[in-house]
CHARMM-style PDB file with segment names, atoms N, HN, CA, C and O in Angstrom:
ATOM      1  N   MET     1       0.888  -1.454   0.064  1.00  0.00      PROA
ATOM      2  CA  MET     1       0.279  -0.184  -0.111  1.00  0.00      PROA
ATOM      3  C   MET     1       0.790   1.294   0.197  1.00  0.00      PROA
ATOM      4  O   MET     1       1.342   1.595   1.256  1.00  0.00      PROA
ATOM      5  N   VAL     2       0.487   2.392  -1.091  1.00  0.00      PROA
ATOM      6  HN  VAL     2       0.039   2.148  -1.951  1.00  0.00      PROA
ATOM      7  CA  VAL     2       1.408   3.651  -0.544  1.00  0.00      PROA
ATOM      8  C   VAL     2       0.474   4.426  -0.149  1.00  0.00      PROA
ATOM      9  O   VAL     2       0.334   5.475  -0.778  1.00  0.00      PROA
ATOM     10  N   GLY     3      -0.308   4.185   0.841  1.00  0.00      PROA
ATOM     11  HN  GLY     3      -0.194   3.333   1.353  1.00  0.00      PROA
ATOM     12  CA  GLY     3      -1.090   5.296   1.758  1.00  0.00      PROA
ATOM     13  C   GLY     3      -1.728   6.218   0.751  1.00  0.00      PROA
ATOM     14  O   GLY     3      -1.864   6.040  -0.459  1.00  0.00      PROA
ATOM     15  N   LYS     4      -2.137   7.364   1.591  1.00  0.00      PROA
ATOM     16  HN  LYS     4      -2.027   7.508   2.574  1.00  0.00      PROA
ATOM     17  CA  LYS     4      -3.104   8.449   1.038  1.00  0.00      PROA
ATOM     18  C   LYS     4      -2.196   9.140  -0.309  1.00  0.00      PROA
ATOM     19  O   LYS     4      -0.996   9.408  -0.259  1.00  0.00      PROA
ATOM     20  N   VAL     5      -3.054   9.334  -1.444  1.00  0.00      PROA
ATOM     21  HN  VAL     5      -4.029   9.116  -1.485  1.00  0.00      PROA
ATOM     22  CA  VAL     5      -2.417   9.366  -2.189  1.00  0.00      PROA
ATOM     23  C   VAL     5      -3.289  10.956  -2.803  1.00  0.00      PROA
ATOM     24  O   VAL     5      -4.518  10.973  -2.739  1.00  0.00      PROA
ATOM     25  N   PRO     6      -2.655  12.000  -3.275  1.00  0.00      PROA
ATOM     26  CA  PRO     6      -3.142  13.181  -2.671  1.00  0.00      PROA
ATOM     27  C   PRO     6      -4.206  13.599  -5.094  1.00  0.00      PROA
ATOM     28  O   PRO     6      -3.634  13.618  -6.184  1.00  0.00      PROA
ATOM     29  N   MET     7      -5.171  13.731  -4.872  1.00  0.00      PROA
ATOM     30  HN  MET     7      -5.636  13.716  -3.987  1.00  0.00      PROA
ATOM     31  CA  MET     7      -5.569  13.922  -5.737  1.00  0.00      PROA
ATOM     32  C   MET     7      -6.623  15.269  -5.927  1.00  0.00      PROA
ATOM     33  O   MET     7      -7.065  15.896  -4.964  1.00  0.00      PROA
ATOM     34  N   VAL     8      -6.897  15.549  -7.189  1.00  0.00      PROA
ATOM     35  HN  VAL     8      -6.538  15.040  -7.971  1.00  0.00      PROA
ATOM     36  CA  VAL     8      -7.991  16.696  -7.337  1.00  0.00      PROA
ATOM     37  C   VAL     8      -8.676  16.501  -8.636  1.00  0.00      PROA
ATOM     38  O   VAL     8      -8.214  16.413  -9.773  1.00  0.00      PROA
ATOM     39  N   PHE     9      -9.820  16.457  -8.216  1.00  0.00      PROA
ATOM     40  HN  PHE     9     -10.196  16.528  -7.292  1.00  0.00      PROA
ATOM     41  CA  PHE     9     -10.797  16.332  -9.354  1.00  0.00      PROA
ATOM     42  C   PHE     9     -11.157  17.641 -10.399  1.00  0.00      PROA
ATOM     43  O   PHE     9     -11.501  18.723  -9.922  1.00  0.00      PROA
ATOM     44  N   LEU    10     -11.079  17.497 -11.391  1.00  0.00      PROA
ATOM     45  HN  LEU    10     -10.800  16.618 -11.778  1.00  0.00      PROA
ATOM     46  CA  LEU    10     -10.920  18.413 -12.440  1.00  0.00      PROA
ATOM     47  C   LEU    10     -12.028  18.246 -13.440  1.00  0.00      PROA
ATOM     48  O   LEU    10     -11.961  17.178 -14.047  1.00  0.00      PROA
ATOM     49  N   VAL    11     -13.202  19.163 -13.822  1.00  0.00      PROA
ATOM     50  HN  VAL    11     -13.256  20.031 -13.329  1.00  0.00      PROA
ATOM     51  CA  VAL    11     -14.235  18.870 -14.208  1.00  0.00      PROA
ATOM     52  C   VAL    11     -14.091  19.994 -15.555  1.00  0.00      PROA
ATOM     53  O   VAL    11     -14.273  21.211 -15.517  1.00  0.00      PROA
ATOM     54  N   ASN    12     -13.886  19.543 -16.178  1.00  0.00      PROA
ATOM     55  HN  ASN    12     -13.739  18.554 -16.209  1.00  0.00      PROA
ATOM     56  CA  ASN    12     -13.949  20.491 -17.720  1.00  0.00      PROA
ATOM     57  C   ASN    12     -15.328  21.028 -17.901  1.00  0.00      PROA
ATOM     58  O   ASN    12     -16.195  20.919 -17.034  1.00  0.00      PROA
ATOM     59  N   LYS    13     -15.557  21.777 -19.378  1.00  0.00      PROA
ATOM     60  HN  LYS    13     -14.853  21.867 -20.082  1.00  0.00      PROA
ATOM     61  CA  LYS    13     -16.346  22.884 -19.461  1.00  0.00      PROA
ATOM     62  C   LYS    13     -16.881  23.704 -18.444  1.00  0.00      PROA
ATOM     63  O   LYS    13     -18.077  23.987 -18.366  1.00  0.00      PROA
ATOM     64  N   ALA    14     -16.144  24.027 -17.788  1.00  0.00      PROA
ATOM     65  HN  ALA    14     -15.173  23.797 -17.852  1.00  0.00      PROA
ATOM     66  CA  ALA    14     -16.862  25.188 -16.687  1.00  0.00      PROA
ATOM     67  C   ALA    14     -17.786  26.310 -17.306  1.00  0.00      PROA
ATOM     68  O   ALA    14     -18.757  26.912 -16.847  1.00  0.00      PROA
ATOM     69  N   ASP    15     -17.149  26.366 -18.479  1.00  0.00      PROA
ATOM     70  HN  ASP    15     -16.361  25.877 -18.851  1.00  0.00      PROA
ATOM     71  CA  ASP    15     -18.150  27.642 -19.685  1.00  0.00      PROA
ATOM     72  C   ASP    15     -19.727  27.771 -19.350  1.00  0.00      PROA
ATOM     73  O   ASP    15     -20.456  28.762 -19.302  1.00  0.00      PROA
ATOM     74  N   LEU    16     -20.022  26.159 -19.101  1.00  0.00      PROA
ATOM     75  HN  LEU    16     -19.429  25.355 -19.141  1.00  0.00      PROA
ATOM     76  CA  LEU    16     -21.521  25.637 -19.453  1.00  0.00      PROA
ATOM     77  C   LEU    16     -21.854  25.615 -17.602  1.00  0.00      PROA
ATOM     78  O   LEU    16     -23.013  25.997 -17.441  1.00  0.00      PROA
ATOM     79  N   VAL    17     -21.549  25.467 -16.989  1.00  0.00      PROA
ATOM     80  HN  VAL    17     -20.608  25.157 -17.120  1.00  0.00      PROA
ATOM     81  CA  VAL    17     -21.895  25.418 -15.309  1.00  0.00      PROA
ATOM     82  C   VAL    17     -22.813  26.754 -15.280  1.00  0.00      PROA
ATOM     83  O   VAL    17     -23.905  26.673 -14.717  1.00  0.00      PROA
ATOM     84  N   THR    18     -22.505  27.701 -15.733  1.00  0.00      PROA
ATOM     85  HN  THR    18     -21.619  27.767 -16.191  1.00  0.00      PROA
ATOM     86  CA  THR    18     -22.948  29.185 -15.474  1.00  0.00      PROA
ATOM     87  C   THR    18     -24.502  29.007 -16.365  1.00  0.00      PROA
ATOM     88  O   THR    18     -25.563  29.573 -16.102  1.00  0.00      PROA
ATOM     89  N   SER    19     -24.261  28.187 -17.302  1.00  0.00      PROA
ATOM     90  HN  SER    19     -23.399  27.727 -17.516  1.00  0.00      PROA
ATOM     91  CA  SER    19     -25.754  28.150 -18.123  1.00  0.00      PROA
ATOM     92  C   SER    19     -26.514  27.532 -17.709  1.00  0.00      PROA
ATOM     93  O   SER    19     -27.596  27.969 -18.103  1.00  0.00      PROA
ATOM     94  N   GLY    20     -26.651  26.627 -17.043  1.00  0.00      PROA
ATOM     95  HN  GLY    20     -25.772  26.272 -16.724  1.00  0.00      PROA
ATOM     96  CA  GLY    20     -27.095  25.848 -16.083  1.00  0.00      PROA
ATOM     97  C   GLY    20     -27.112  24.275 -16.815  1.00  0.00      PROA
ATOM     98  O   GLY    20     -28.113  23.570 -16.688  1.00  0.00      PROA
ATOM     99  N   ALA    21     -25.757  23.743 -17.686  1.00  0.00      PROA
ATOM    100  HN  ALA    21     -24.944  24.317 -17.789  1.00  0.00      PROA
ATOM    101  CA  ALA    21     -25.875  22.615 -18.687  1.00  0.00      PROA
ATOM    102  C   ALA    21     -25.574  21.235 -17.925  1.00  0.00      PROA
ATOM    103  O   ALA    21     -25.877  20.132 -18.379  1.00  0.00      PROA
ATOM    104  N   TYR    22     -25.023  21.431 -16.875  1.00  0.00      PROA
ATOM    105  HN  TYR    22     -24.777  22.327 -16.506  1.00  0.00      PROA
ATOM    106  CA  TYR    22     -25.138  20.579 -15.546  1.00  0.00      PROA
ATOM    107  C   TYR    22     -25.094  21.095 -14.387  1.00  0.00      PROA
ATOM    108  O   TYR    22     -25.059  22.298 -14.130  1.00  0.00      PROA
ATOM    109  N   ASP    23     -25.094  19.909 -13.395  1.00  0.00      PROA
ATOM    110  HN  ASP    23     -25.122  18.932 -13.604  1.00  0.00      PROA
ATOM    111  CA  ASP    23     -24.720  20.128 -11.852  1.00  0.00      PROA
ATOM    112  C   ASP    23     -23.484  19.958 -11.516  1.00  0.00      PROA
ATOM    113  O   ASP    23     -22.930  18.926 -11.895  1.00  0.00      PROA
ATOM    114  N   THR    24     -22.806  20.857 -10.780  1.00  0.00      PROA
ATOM    115  HN  THR    24     -23.256  21.695 -10.471  1.00  0.00      PROA
ATOM    116  CA  THR    24     -21.542  20.046  -9.562  1.00  0.00      PROA
ATOM    117  C   THR    24     -22.013  19.374  -8.656  1.00  0.00      PROA
ATOM    118  O   THR    24     -21.138  18.920  -7.919  1.00  0.00      PROA
ATOM    119  N   LYS    25     -23.298  19.040  -8.313  1.00  0.00      PROA
ATOM    120  HN  LYS    25     -24.009  19.409  -8.912  1.00  0.00      PROA
ATOM    121  CA  LYS    25     -23.332  18.305  -7.177  1.00  0.00      PROA
ATOM    122  C   LYS    25     -22.720  16.651  -6.938  1.00  0.00      PROA
ATOM    123  O   LYS    25     -22.396  16.054  -5.912  1.00  0.00      PROA
ATOM    124  N   PRO    26     -22.731  16.357  -7.985  1.00  0.00      PROA
ATOM    125  CA  PRO    26     -22.375  15.078  -8.406  1.00  0.00      PROA
ATOM    126  C   PRO    26     -20.741  14.878  -8.075  1.00  0.00      PROA
ATOM    127  O   PRO    26     -20.358  14.019  -7.282  1.00  0.00      PROA
ATOM    128  N   ILE    27     -19.826  15.781  -8.785  1.00  0.00      PROA
ATOM    129  HN  ILE    27     -20.137  16.479  -9.429  1.00  0.00      PROA
ATOM    130  CA  ILE    27     -18.336  15.666  -8.269  1.00  0.00      PROA
ATOM    131  C   ILE    27     -18.128  16.243  -6.985  1.00  0.00      PROA
ATOM    132  O   ILE    27     -17.060  16.017  -6.416  1.00  0.00      PROA
ATOM    133  N   GLU    28     -19.257  17.171  -6.284  1.00  0.00      PROA
ATOM    134  HN  GLU    28     -20.125  17.354  -6.746  1.00  0.00      PROA
ATOM    135  CA  GLU    28     -18.957  17.787  -4.814  1.00  0.00      PROA
ATOM    136  C   GLU    28     -18.736  16.559  -3.771  1.00  0.00      PROA
ATOM    137  O   GLU    28     -17.801  16.350  -2.998  1.00  0.00      PROA
ATOM    138  N   ASP    29     -19.950  15.805  -4.024  1.00  0.00      PROA
ATOM    139  HN  ASP    29     -20.710  15.975  -4.651  1.00  0.00      PROA
ATOM    140  CA  ASP    29     -20.213  14.623  -3.500  1.00  0.00      PROA
ATOM    141  C   ASP    29     -18.863  12.995  -3.690  1.00  0.00      PROA
ATOM    142  O   ASP    29     -18.572  12.094  -2.903  1.00  0.00      PROA
ATOM    143  N   ILE    30     -18.312  13.374  -5.337  1.00  0.00      PROA
ATOM    144  HN  ILE    30     -18.548  14.106  -5.976  1.00  0.00      PROA
ATOM    145  CA  ILE    30     -17.380  12.514  -5.304  1.00  0.00      PROA
ATOM    146  C   ILE    30     -16.530  12.571  -4.530  1.00  0.00      PROA
ATOM    147  O   ILE    30     -16.417  11.757  -3.613  1.00  0.00      PROA
ATOM    148  N   ALA    31     -15.717  13.580  -4.734  1.00  0.00      PROA
ATOM    149  HN  ALA    31     -15.808  14.241  -5.479  1.00  0.00      PROA
ATOM    150  CA  ALA    31     -14.592  14.770  -4.396  1.00  0.00      PROA
ATOM    151  C   ALA    31     -14.494  14.405  -2.518  1.00  0.00      PROA
ATOM    152  O   ALA    31     -13.559  13.805  -1.987  1.00  0.00      PROA
ATOM    153  N   ARG    32     -15.457  14.838  -1.955  1.00  0.00      PROA
ATOM    154  HN  ARG    32     -16.216  15.325  -2.386  1.00  0.00      PROA
ATOM    155  CA  ARG    32     -15.855  14.460  -0.474  1.00  0.00      PROA
ATOM    156  C   ARG    32     -16.050  13.516   0.141  1.00  0.00      PROA
ATOM    157  O   ARG    32     -16.249  13.391   1.349  1.00  0.00      PROA
ATOM    158  N   GLU    33     -15.979  12.361  -1.120  1.00  0.00      PROA
ATOM    159  HN  GLU    33     -15.817  12.463  -2.102  1.00  0.00      PROA
ATOM    160  CA  GLU    33     -15.794  10.795  -0.687  1.00  0.00      PROA
ATOM    161  C   GLU    33     -14.720  10.431  -0.348  1.00  0.00      PROA
ATOM    162  O   GLU    33     -14.425   9.767   0.646  1.00  0.00      PROA
ATOM    163  N   TYR    34     -13.871  10.961  -1.387  1.00  0.00      PROA
ATOM    164  HN  TYR    34     -14.111  11.500  -2.194  1.00  0.00      PROA
ATOM    165  CA  TYR    34     -12.059  10.853  -1.301  1.00  0.00      PROA
ATOM    166  C   TYR    34     -11.649  12.002  -0.753  1.00  0.00      PROA
ATOM    167  O   TYR    34     -10.794  12.763  -1.208  1.00  0.00      PROA
ATOM    168  N   GLY    35     -12.198  12.104   0.117  1.00  0.00      PROA
ATOM    169  HN  GLY    35     -12.892  11.487   0.487  1.00  0.00      PROA
ATOM    170  CA  GLY    35     -11.297  13.461   0.980  1.00  0.00      PROA
ATOM    171  C   GLY    35     -10.304  14.650  -0.059  1.00  0.00      PROA
ATOM    172  O   GLY    35      -9.251  15.272   0.088  1.00  0.00      PROA
ATOM    173  N   SER    36     -11.258  14.518  -1.039  1.00  0.00      PROA
ATOM    174  HN  SER    36     -12.113  14.012  -1.159  1.00  0.00      PROA
ATOM    175  CA  SER    36     -10.292  15.747  -2.011  1.00  0.00      PROA
ATOM    176  C   SER    36     -11.423  17.250  -2.286  1.00  0.00      PROA
ATOM    177  O   SER    36     -12.352  17.735  -1.640  1.00  0.00      PROA
ATOM    178  N   ILE    37     -10.776  17.581  -3.515  1.00  0.00      PROA
ATOM    179  HN  ILE    37     -10.022  17.187  -4.041  1.00  0.00      PROA
ATOM    180  CA  ILE    37     -11.505  19.145  -3.979  1.00  0.00      PROA
ATOM    181  C   ILE    37     -11.794  18.533  -4.956  1.00  0.00      PROA
ATOM    182  O   ILE    37     -11.703  17.319  -5.138  1.00  0.00      PROA
ATOM    183  N   TYR    38     -12.299  19.636  -5.912  1.00  0.00      PROA
ATOM    184  HN  TYR    38     -12.372  20.622  -5.764  1.00  0.00      PROA
ATOM    185  CA  TYR    38     -12.430  19.512  -7.558  1.00  0.00      PROA
ATOM    186  C   TYR    38     -12.477  21.143  -7.734  1.00  0.00      PROA
ATOM    187  O   TYR    38     -12.751  22.109  -7.022  1.00  0.00      PROA
ATOM    188  N   ARG    39     -12.162  20.965  -8.745  1.00  0.00      PROA
ATOM    189  HN  ARG    39     -11.940  20.180  -9.323  1.00  0.00      PROA
ATOM    190  CA  ARG    39     -12.005  22.235  -9.598  1.00  0.00      PROA
ATOM    191  C   ARG    39     -12.398  22.114 -11.150  1.00  0.00      PROA
ATOM    192  O   ARG    39     -12.089  21.430 -12.126  1.00  0.00      PROA
ATOM    193  N   LEU    40     -13.213  23.119 -10.834  1.00  0.00      PROA
ATOM    194  HN  LEU    40     -13.464  23.675 -10.042  1.00  0.00      PROA
ATOM    195  CA  LEU    40     -14.030  23.692 -12.722  1.00  0.00      PROA
ATOM    196  C   LEU    40     -12.966  24.291 -13.105  1.00  0.00      PROA
ATOM    197  O   LEU    40     -12.284  25.189 -12.611  1.00  0.00      PROA
ATOM    198  N   THR    41     -12.865  23.287 -14.670  1.00  0.00      PROA
ATOM    199  HN  THR    41     -13.419  22.558 -15.071  1.00  0.00      PROA
ATOM    200  CA  THR    41     -11.773  23.988 -16.025  1.00  0.00      PROA
ATOM    201  C   THR    41     -12.312  24.500 -16.894  1.00  0.00      PROA
ATOM    202  O   THR    41     -13.533  24.656 -16.919  1.00  0.00      PROA
ATOM    203  N   SER    42     -11.512  24.881 -17.810  1.00  0.00      PROA
ATOM    204  HN  SER    42     -10.520  24.754 -17.790  1.00  0.00      PROA
ATOM    205  CA  SER    42     -12.323  25.384 -19.308  1.00  0.00      PROA
ATOM    206  C   SER    42     -11.203  24.860 -20.222  1.00  0.00      PROA
ATOM    207  O   SER    42     -10.311  25.700 -20.335  1.00  0.00      PROA
ATOM    208  N   ALA    43     -11.040  24.039 -20.721  1.00  0.00      PROA
ATOM    209  HN  ALA    43     -11.766  23.357 -20.630  1.00  0.00      PROA
ATOM    210  CA  ALA    43     -10.226  24.060 -21.826  1.00  0.00      PROA
ATOM    211  C   ALA    43     -10.434  24.964 -23.301  1.00  0.00      PROA
ATOM    212  O   ALA    43      -9.749  25.381 -24.234  1.00  0.00      PROA
ATOM    213  N   LYS    44     -11.293  24.962 -23.020  1.00  0.00      PROA
ATOM    214  HN  LYS    44     -11.849  24.622 -22.261  1.00  0.00      PROA
ATOM    215  CA  LYS    44     -11.668  26.375 -24.062  1.00  0.00      PROA
ATOM    216  C   LYS    44     -10.923  27.621 -23.697  1.00  0.00      PROA
ATOM    217  O   LYS    44     -10.292  28.173 -24.599  1.00  0.00      PROA
ATOM    218  N   SER    45     -10.909  28.204 -22.342  1.00  0.00      PROA
ATOM    219  HN  SER    45     -11.421  27.755 -21.609  1.00  0.00      PROA
ATOM    220  CA  SER    45     -10.268  29.549 -21.941  1.00  0.00      PROA
ATOM    221  C   SER    45      -9.253  29.445 -21.318  1.00  0.00      PROA
ATOM    222  O   SER    45      -8.510  30.394 -21.069  1.00  0.00      PROA
ATOM    223  N   GLY    46      -9.009  27.922 -20.863  1.00  0.00      PROA
ATOM    224  HN  GLY    46      -9.613  27.151 -21.065  1.00  0.00      PROA
ATOM    225  CA  GLY    46      -8.084  28.046 -19.710  1.00  0.00      PROA
ATOM    226  C   GLY    46      -7.831  28.335 -18.908  1.00  0.00      PROA
ATOM    227  O   GLY    46      -6.704  28.501 -18.441  1.00  0.00      PROA
ATOM    228  N   ASP    47      -9.360  28.573 -18.262  1.00  0.00      PROA
ATOM    229  HN  ASP    47     -10.275  28.439 -18.641  1.00  0.00      PROA
ATOM    230  CA  ASP    47      -9.366  28.811 -16.499  1.00  0.00      PROA
ATOM    231  C   ASP    47      -9.147  27.674 -15.783  1.00  0.00      PROA
ATOM    232  O   ASP    47      -9.387  26.519 -16.135  1.00  0.00      PROA
ATOM    233  N   ASN    48      -8.622  28.110 -14.634  1.00  0.00      PROA
ATOM    234  HN  ASN    48      -8.427  29.049 -14.349  1.00  0.00      PROA
ATOM    235  CA  ASN    48      -8.297  27.074 -13.634  1.00  0.00      PROA
ATOM    236  C   ASN    48      -6.951  25.795 -14.364  1.00  0.00      PROA
ATOM    237  O   ASN    48      -5.981  25.397 -13.719  1.00  0.00      PROA
ATOM    238  N   VAL    49      -7.166  25.531 -15.294  1.00  0.00      PROA
ATOM    239  HN  VAL    49      -7.954  25.854 -15.819  1.00  0.00      PROA
ATOM    240  CA  VAL    49      -6.027  24.690 -15.187  1.00  0.00      PROA
ATOM    241  C   VAL    49      -4.717  24.606 -14.734  1.00  0.00      PROA
ATOM    242  O   VAL    49      -4.298  23.603 -14.157  1.00  0.00      PROA
ATOM    243  N   GLU    50      -3.954  25.716 -14.985  1.00  0.00      PROA
ATOM    244  HN  GLU    50      -4.295  26.531 -15.454  1.00  0.00      PROA
ATOM    245  CA  GLU    50      -2.717  25.837 -14.430  1.00  0.00      PROA
ATOM    246  C   GLU    50      -3.056  25.675 -13.012  1.00  0.00      PROA
ATOM    247  O   GLU    50      -2.528  24.704 -12.471  1.00  0.00      PROA
ATOM    248  N   ARG    51      -3.937  26.521 -12.177  1.00  0.00      PROA
ATOM    249  HN  ARG    51      -4.366  27.310 -12.616  1.00  0.00      PROA
ATOM    250  CA  ARG    51      -4.219  26.673 -10.691  1.00  0.00      PROA
ATOM    251  C   ARG    51      -4.568  24.718 -10.174  1.00  0.00      PROA
ATOM    252  O   ARG    51      -4.428  24.156  -9.087  1.00  0.00      PROA
ATOM    253  N   ALA    52      -4.879  24.375 -11.058  1.00  0.00      PROA
ATOM    254  HN  ALA    52      -4.993  24.832 -11.940  1.00  0.00      PROA
ATOM    255  CA  ALA    52      -5.268  23.011 -10.489  1.00  0.00      PROA
ATOM    256  C   ALA    52      -3.918  22.274 -10.657  1.00  0.00      PROA
ATOM    257  O   ALA    52      -3.527  21.670  -9.658  1.00  0.00      PROA
ATOM    258  N   PHE    53      -3.431  22.247 -11.359  1.00  0.00      PROA
ATOM    259  HN  PHE    53      -3.749  22.738 -12.170  1.00  0.00      PROA
ATOM    260  CA  PHE    53      -2.297  21.491 -11.227  1.00  0.00      PROA
ATOM    261  C   PHE    53      -1.287  22.234  -9.895  1.00  0.00      PROA
ATOM    262  O   PHE    53      -0.853  21.667  -8.892  1.00  0.00      PROA
ATOM    263  N   THR    54      -1.154  23.384 -10.230  1.00  0.00      PROA
ATOM    264  HN  THR    54      -1.506  23.845 -11.045  1.00  0.00      PROA
ATOM    265  CA  THR    54      -0.765  24.172  -8.782  1.00  0.00      PROA
ATOM    266  C   THR    54      -1.068  23.314  -7.580  1.00  0.00      PROA
ATOM    267  O   THR    54      -0.264  22.631  -6.947  1.00  0.00      PROA
ATOM    268  N   VAL    55      -2.318  23.456  -7.376  1.00  0.00      PROA
ATOM    269  HN  VAL    55      -2.972  24.011  -7.890  1.00  0.00      PROA
ATOM    270  CA  VAL    55      -2.951  22.962  -6.085  1.00  0.00      PROA
ATOM    271  C   VAL    55      -2.251  21.138  -5.909  1.00  0.00      PROA
ATOM    272  O   VAL    55      -1.617  20.766  -4.922  1.00  0.00      PROA
ATOM    273  N   LEU    56      -2.494  20.485  -6.802  1.00  0.00      PROA
ATOM    274  HN  LEU    56      -3.009  20.788  -7.604  1.00  0.00      PROA
ATOM    275  CA  LEU    56      -1.727  19.153  -6.844  1.00  0.00      PROA
ATOM    276  C   LEU    56      -0.748  19.001  -6.435  1.00  0.00      PROA
ATOM    277  O   LEU    56      -0.484  18.367  -5.414  1.00  0.00      PROA
ATOM    278  N   GLY    57       0.314  19.785  -7.454  1.00  0.00      PROA
ATOM    279  HN  GLY    57       0.100  20.300  -8.284  1.00  0.00      PROA
ATOM    280  CA  GLY    57       1.624  19.682  -7.102  1.00  0.00      PROA
ATOM    281  C   GLY    57       1.879  20.392  -5.247  1.00  0.00      PROA
ATOM    282  O   GLY    57       2.694  19.807  -4.533  1.00  0.00      PROA
ATOM    283  N   GLU    58       1.098  21.640  -4.680  1.00  0.00      PROA
ATOM    284  HN  GLU    58       0.436  22.115  -5.260  1.00  0.00      PROA
ATOM    285  CA  GLU    58       1.361  21.965  -3.494  1.00  0.00      PROA
ATOM    286  C   GLU    58       1.067  20.384  -2.622  1.00  0.00      PROA
ATOM    287  O   GLU    58       1.945  19.770  -2.015  1.00  0.00      PROA
ATOM    288  N   TYR    59      -0.050  20.050  -2.725  1.00  0.00      PROA
ATOM    289  HN  TYR    59      -0.763  20.549  -3.219  1.00  0.00      PROA
ATOM    290  CA  TYR    59      -0.460  18.511  -2.064  1.00  0.00      PROA
ATOM    291  C   TYR    59       0.569  17.566  -2.296  1.00  0.00      PROA
ATOM    292  O   TYR    59       0.656  16.840  -1.305  1.00  0.00      PROA
ATOM    293  N   LEU    60       1.304  17.289  -3.084  1.00  0.00      PROA
ATOM    294  HN  LEU    60       1.234  17.878  -3.888  1.00  0.00      PROA
ATOM    295  CA  LEU    60       2.734  16.049  -3.556  1.00  0.00      PROA
ATOM    296  C   LEU    60       3.692  17.056  -2.282  1.00  0.00      PROA
ATOM    297  O   LEU    60       4.245  16.582  -1.289  1.00  0.00      PROA
ATOM    298  N   VAL    61       3.660  18.648  -2.725  1.00  0.00      PROA
ATOM    299  HN  VAL    61       3.211  19.033  -3.532  1.00  0.00      PROA
ATOM    300  CA  VAL    61       5.170  18.942  -2.011  1.00  0.00      PROA
ATOM    301  C   VAL    61       4.610  18.690  -0.357  1.00  0.00      PROA
ATOM    302  O   VAL    61       5.535  18.221   0.305  1.00  0.00      PROA
ATOM    303  N   ARG    62       3.730  18.824   0.214  1.00  0.00      PROA
ATOM    304  HN  ARG    62       2.978  19.205  -0.324  1.00  0.00      PROA
ATOM    305  CA  ARG    62       3.704  18.825   1.733  1.00  0.00      PROA
ATOM    306  C   ARG    62       3.543  17.083   2.421  1.00  0.00      PROA
ATOM    307  O   ARG    62       3.791  16.615   3.533  1.00  0.00      PROA
ATOM    308  N   ASP    63       3.091  16.573   1.332  1.00  0.00      PROA
ATOM    309  HN  ASP    63       2.890  16.953   0.429  1.00  0.00      PROA
ATOM    310  CA  ASP    63       3.001  15.233   1.583  1.00  0.00      PROA
ATOM    311  C   ASP    63       4.352  14.388   1.747  1.00  0.00      PROA
ATOM    312  O   ASP    63       4.477  13.560   2.649  1.00  0.00      PROA
ATOM    313  N   ILE    64       5.292  14.642   0.866  1.00  0.00      PROA
ATOM    314  HN  ILE    64       5.191  15.314   0.133  1.00  0.00      PROA
ATOM    315  CA  ILE    64       7.079  14.566   0.844  1.00  0.00      PROA
ATOM    316  C   ILE    64       7.267  15.359   2.513  1.00  0.00      PROA
ATOM    317  O   ILE    64       7.566  14.702   3.510  1.00  0.00      PROA
ATOM    318  N   VAL    65       7.067  16.579   2.526  1.00  0.00      PROA
ATOM    319  HN  VAL    65       6.824  17.113   1.716  1.00  0.00      PROA
ATOM    320  CA  VAL    65       7.451  17.311   3.597  1.00  0.00      PROA
ATOM    321  C   VAL    65       7.152  16.545   5.175  1.00  0.00      PROA
ATOM    322  O   VAL    65       7.959  16.419   6.097  1.00  0.00      PROA
ATOM    323  N   GLU    66       6.143  16.232   5.135  1.00  0.00      PROA
ATOM    324  HN  GLU    66       5.488  16.334   4.386  1.00  0.00      PROA
ATOM    325  CA  GLU    66       5.302  15.717   5.837  1.00  0.00      PROA
ATOM    326  C   GLU    66       6.314  13.840   5.954  1.00  0.00      PROA
ATOM    327  O   GLU    66       7.095  13.463   6.828  1.00  0.00      PROA
ATOM    328  N   ALA    67       6.072  13.473   5.331  1.00  0.00      PROA
ATOM    329  HN  ALA    67       5.437  13.780   4.621  1.00  0.00      PROA
ATOM    330  CA  ALA    67       6.731  11.850   5.215  1.00  0.00      PROA
ATOM    331  C   ALA    67       8.048  12.113   5.577  1.00  0.00      PROA
ATOM    332  O   ALA    67       8.648  11.244   6.208  1.00  0.00      PROA
ATOM    333  N   ARG    68       8.488  12.932   5.352  1.00  0.00      PROA
ATOM    334  HN  ARG    68       8.001  13.638   4.839  1.00  0.00      PROA
ATOM    335  CA  ARG    68      10.234  13.070   5.759  1.00  0.00      PROA
ATOM    336  C   ARG    68      10.547  13.258   7.424  1.00  0.00      PROA
ATOM    337  O   ARG    68      11.629  13.068   7.979  1.00  0.00      PROA
ATOM    338  N   GLY    69       9.318  13.673   8.025  1.00  0.00      PROA
ATOM    339  HN  GLY    69       8.439  13.828   7.574  1.00  0.00      PROA
ATOM    340  CA  GLY    69       9.377  14.194   9.481  1.00  0.00      PROA
ATOM    341  C   GLY    69       9.078  12.810  10.280  1.00  0.00      PROA
ATOM    342  O   GLY    69       9.319  12.733  11.485  1.00  0.00      PROA
ATOM    343  N   ARG    70       8.463  11.566   9.438  1.00  0.00      PROA
ATOM    344  HN  ARG    70       8.267  11.629   8.460  1.00  0.00      PROA
ATOM    345  CA  ARG    70       8.101  10.639  10.217  1.00  0.00      PROA
ATOM    346  C   ARG    70       9.283   9.561  10.384  1.00  0.00      PROA
ATOM    347  O   ARG    70      10.181   9.588   9.542  1.00  0.00      PROA
ATOM    348  N   PRO    71       9.328   8.734  11.289  1.00  0.00      PROA
ATOM    349  CA  PRO    71      10.406   7.721  11.477  1.00  0.00      PROA
ATOM    350  C   PRO    71       9.937   6.554  10.176  1.00  0.00      PROA
ATOM    351  O   PRO    71       8.846   6.343   9.646  1.00  0.00      PROA
ATOM    352  N   SER    72      11.046   6.057  10.003  1.00  0.00      PROA
ATOM    353  HN  SER    72      11.932   6.228  10.433  1.00  0.00      PROA
ATOM    354  CA  SER    72      11.516   5.041   8.720  1.00  0.00      PROA
ATOM    355  C   SER    72      10.460   3.314   9.930  1.00  0.00      PROA
ATOM    356  O   SER    72      10.788   2.834  11.015  1.00  0.00      PROA
ATOM    357  N   PRO    73       9.303   2.971   9.029  1.00  0.00      PROA
ATOM    358  CA  PRO    73       8.930   1.637   9.752  1.00  0.00      PROA
ATOM    359  C   PRO    73      10.388   0.504   9.527  1.00  0.00      PROA
ATOM    360  OT1 PRO    73      10.367  -0.632  10.002  1.00  0.00      PROA
TER     361      PRO     73
END
């Protein structure tokens, strides 16, 4: 087992959410179930794409730093 793996759920077509084309409730539920977050992104405009990867990178660095502070098994 590798332990907890950081995840960020990305939901494309963020430009359609405001038009009511789809509901974010299902992805909110899934992200919560996995103890994670989600980000609405848009490949069309690029909105939140870079930020989503930055957040994931921050999670990875945080986990590495925390792991180094733990004693070896």
